[in-house]
Residue frames as qw, qx, qy, qz and C-alpha x, y, z in Angstrom:
[[0.016, -0.904, -0.426, 0.012, -0.06, 0.08, 0.02],
 [0.469, 0.240, -0.029, 0.850, 1.57, 3.18, -1.08],
 [0.046, -0.207, -0.299, 0.930, 0.92, 6.87, 0.27],
 [0.354, -0.029, -0.356, -0.864, -1.91, 7.36, -2.36],
 [0.554, -0.300, -0.752, -0.194, -3.78, 4.15, -1.14],
 [0.268, -0.328, -0.614, 0.666, -3.41, 5.41, 2.61],
 [0.160, 0.153, 0.034, -0.975, -5.09, 8.76, 1.52],
 [0.525, -0.021, -0.469, -0.710, -7.72, 7.05, -0.41],
 [0.260, -0.142, -0.909, 0.293, -8.45, 4.60, 2.46],
 [0.121, 0.352, 0.495, -0.785, -10.99, 7.31, 3.80],
 [0.012, -0.449, -0.702, -0.553, -14.42, 7.55, 2.37],
 [0.251, -0.057, 0.256, -0.932, -17.15, 9.93, 3.07],
 [0.214, -0.331, -0.913, -0.105, -20.28, 8.29, 4.38],
 [0.331, -0.506, -0.161, -0.780, -23.52, 10.11, 5.04],
 [0.082, -0.028, -0.846, 0.526, -24.58, 9.93, 8.61],
 [0.009, 0.555, 0.826, -0.093, -28.16, 9.92, 9.91],
 [0.084, 0.785, 0.251, -0.560, -28.49, 13.76, 9.67],
 [0.635, 0.737, 0.218, 0.077, -27.35, 13.78, 6.05],
 [0.011, -0.931, 0.357, 0.074, -23.99, 15.15, 6.74],
 [0.840, 0.354, -0.380, 0.156, -20.90, 13.55, 5.63],
 [0.587, -0.714, 0.381, -0.035, -18.51, 12.11, 8.19],
 [0.492, 0.544, -0.677, -0.059, -15.14, 10.57, 7.32],
 [0.838, -0.331, 0.389, -0.191, -14.94, 7.11, 8.28],
 [0.154, -0.471, 0.823, 0.280, -12.25, 4.50, 7.33],
 [0.598, 0.209, -0.550, -0.544, -13.16, 2.19, 4.58],
 [0.302, -0.023, -0.939, 0.162, -13.10, -0.76, 7.14],
 [0.494, -0.600, -0.483, -0.403, -15.95, 0.77, 8.96],
 [0.626, -0.417, -0.475, 0.456, -14.12, 1.30, 12.19],
 [0.056, -0.859, -0.033, -0.509, -14.17, 4.46, 14.23],
 [0.480, -0.057, -0.543, 0.686, -12.33, 5.77, 17.35],
 [0.276, -0.881, -0.319, -0.213, -14.37, 7.64, 19.88],
 [0.498, 0.258, -0.323, 0.762, -11.94, 10.31, 21.32],
 [0.291, -0.668, -0.458, 0.510, -12.30, 12.26, 24.55],
 [0.156, 0.973, 0.153, 0.076, -12.77, 16.06, 23.99],
 [0.435, -0.797, 0.324, 0.265, -9.33, 16.62, 25.46],
 [0.644, -0.153, 0.603, 0.445, -7.71, 14.29, 23.01],
 [0.453, 0.694, 0.468, 0.305, -9.52, 15.74, 20.03],
 [0.018, -0.999, -0.017, 0.030, -8.61, 19.22, 21.13],
 [0.491, -0.618, 0.467, 0.399, -4.86, 18.35, 21.50],
 [0.616, 0.183, 0.617, 0.455, -4.76, 16.59, 18.05],
 [0.340, 0.819, 0.401, 0.230, -6.66, 19.40, 16.42],
 [0.175, -0.943, 0.183, 0.214, -4.40, 22.15, 18.05],
 [0.574, -0.356, 0.557, 0.482, -1.33, 20.17, 16.77],
 [0.504, 0.396, 0.643, 0.419, -2.84, 20.12, 13.33],
 [0.093, 0.966, 0.243, 0.008, -3.74, 23.80, 13.38],
 [0.351, -0.785, 0.360, 0.363, -0.14, 24.74, 14.18],
 [0.556, -0.040, 0.668, 0.494, 1.10, 22.52, 11.39],
 [0.412, 0.695, 0.527, 0.264, -1.44, 24.12, 8.98],
 [0.037, -0.984, -0.006, 0.175, -0.24, 27.51, 10.02],
 [0.478, -0.519, 0.537, 0.461, 3.39, 26.51, 9.46],
 [0.522, 0.288, 0.695, 0.402, 2.41, 25.22, 5.89],
 [0.201, 0.918, 0.333, 0.073, 0.70, 28.50, 5.17],
 [0.280, -0.869, 0.249, 0.324, 3.86, 30.32, 6.30],
 [0.542, -0.174, 0.650, 0.504, 5.95, 28.15, 3.89],
 [0.437, 0.591, 0.596, 0.321, 3.67, 28.89, 1.11],
 [0.027, -0.986, -0.128, 0.104, 3.99, 32.65, 1.81],
 [0.482, -0.587, 0.475, 0.445, 7.81, 32.24, 1.87],
 [0.501, 0.151, 0.660, 0.539, 7.78, 30.62, -1.64],
 [0.287, 0.848, 0.401, 0.192, 5.30, 33.47, -2.93],
 [0.164, -0.970, 0.108, 0.143, 7.73, 36.11, -1.47],
 [0.655, 0.617, -0.365, 0.239, 10.78, 34.43, -3.14],
 [0.571, -0.740, 0.350, -0.058, 12.38, 33.58, 0.27],
 [0.203, 0.635, -0.743, -0.054, 15.81, 32.01, 0.20],
 [0.800, 0.011, -0.549, -0.243, 15.76, 28.25, -0.22],
 [0.388, 0.133, -0.787, 0.460, 17.64, 27.30, 2.92],
 [0.285, -0.074, 0.435, -0.851, 15.05, 29.31, 4.99],
 [0.786, 0.005, -0.225, -0.576, 12.05, 27.49, 3.28],
 [0.715, 0.102, -0.692, 0.012, 13.79, 24.24, 3.84],
 [0.114, 0.159, -0.724, 0.662, 14.38, 24.92, 7.51],
 [0.526, -0.015, 0.291, -0.799, 10.65, 25.56, 7.94],
 [0.759, 0.148, -0.529, -0.350, 9.80, 22.47, 5.84],
 [0.436, 0.172, -0.812, 0.347, 11.97, 20.47, 8.39],
 [0.204, -0.091, 0.541, -0.811, 10.05, 22.01, 11.22],
 [0.711, 0.044, -0.109, -0.693, 6.77, 20.92, 9.64],
 [0.702, 0.161, -0.690, -0.070, 8.15, 17.38, 9.19],
 [0.192, 0.123, -0.748, 0.623, 9.12, 17.33, 12.83],
 [0.413, -0.020, 0.285, -0.865, 5.68, 18.54, 13.83],
 [0.789, 0.101, -0.300, -0.527, 4.00, 15.90, 11.81],
 [0.552, 0.168, -0.791, 0.205, 6.25, 13.21, 13.31],
 [0.042, -0.084, 0.654, -0.750, 5.19, 14.36, 16.77],
 [0.656, 0.040, 0.066, -0.751, 1.59, 14.44, 15.80],
 [0.783, 0.148, -0.550, -0.251, 1.94, 10.75, 14.39],
 [0.306, 0.184, -0.806, 0.473, 3.82, 9.64, 17.56],
 [0.312, -0.041, 0.502, -0.805, 1.02, 11.02, 19.84],
 [0.782, 0.099, -0.123, -0.603, -1.76, 9.43, 17.72],
 [0.686, 0.205, -0.698, 0.010, 0.12, 6.07, 17.46],
 [0.143, 0.119, -0.799, 0.572, 0.76, 5.97, 21.17],
 [0.550, 0.030, 0.302, -0.778, -2.96, 6.64, 21.94],
 [0.787, 0.196, -0.408, -0.420, -3.94, 4.04, 19.33],
 [0.467, 0.161, -0.836, 0.236, -1.70, 1.41, 21.10],
 [0.108, -0.130, 0.651, -0.741, -2.89, 2.45, 24.55],
 [0.588, 0.180, 0.319, -0.722, -6.61, 2.22, 23.62],
 [0.807, 0.332, -0.187, -0.451, -7.56, 0.35, 20.36],
 [0.538, 0.403, -0.739, 0.041, -4.74, -2.08, 20.23],
 [0.078, -0.186, 0.814, -0.544, -4.75, -2.94, 23.95],
 [0.613, 0.085, 0.351, -0.702, -8.45, -3.46, 23.86],
 [0.776, 0.379, -0.351, -0.362, -8.49, -5.63, 20.80],
 [0.378, 0.375, -0.826, 0.187, -5.69, -7.77, 22.19],
 [0.290, -0.090, 0.705, -0.641, -7.59, -8.19, 25.51],
 [0.757, 0.216, 0.250, -0.564, -10.59, -9.41, 23.43],
 [0.714, -0.076, 0.671, 0.187, -8.41, -11.93, 21.58],
 [0.599, 0.791, 0.100, -0.072, -8.19, -10.09, 18.24],
 [0.663, -0.341, 0.394, 0.537, -4.64, -11.17, 17.44],
 [0.533, 0.580, 0.399, 0.469, -5.13, -9.69, 13.80],
 [0.030, -0.998, -0.056, -0.030, -4.67, -6.23, 15.32],
 [0.614, -0.560, 0.367, 0.419, -1.12, -7.09, 15.96],
 [0.583, 0.185, 0.539, 0.578, -0.61, -7.63, 12.25],
 [0.162, 0.895, 0.296, 0.290, -2.56, -4.27, 11.41],
 [0.360, -0.912, 0.104, 0.169, -0.23, -2.50, 13.90],
 [0.670, -0.272, 0.463, 0.512, 2.83, -4.03, 12.32],
 [0.475, 0.496, 0.495, 0.532, 1.83, -3.04, 8.92],
 [0.042, -0.975, -0.200, -0.088, 0.94, 0.59, 10.19],
 [0.435, -0.764, 0.296, 0.373, 4.42, 1.04, 11.76],
 [0.637, 0.025, 0.527, 0.561, 6.02, -0.35, 8.51],
 [0.268, 0.773, 0.423, 0.389, 4.02, 2.33, 6.53],
 [0.234, -0.971, -0.028, 0.025, 5.06, 5.15, 9.07],
 [0.563, -0.664, 0.302, 0.389, 8.62, 4.27, 8.93],
 [0.716, 0.489, 0.332, 0.371, 9.11, 4.70, 5.11]]
């Protein structure tokens, strides 16, 4: 599975109120606490701001090393986001599935880690 496949794994599914909600193609969802959601969204909002800043640098013809330095900061921020999300996934979803005897979750986790380490 390549990066394009990972992105295309999400599909829009109408909910009962007629609005679209993103759900993975496998039909699984993760209920997050408001605190966890807020933390993840805050991280993503900061990253989004960094990306907009880089875009502005390109538009203003900023010096390449300056842009690359900012791009590296975005990569680091995304890695931190991934680590936080993966950690929570292991503590909750994976642990719960293993307790329920769903050993296929270990294979899923192994594949996920393989994709993240590319």
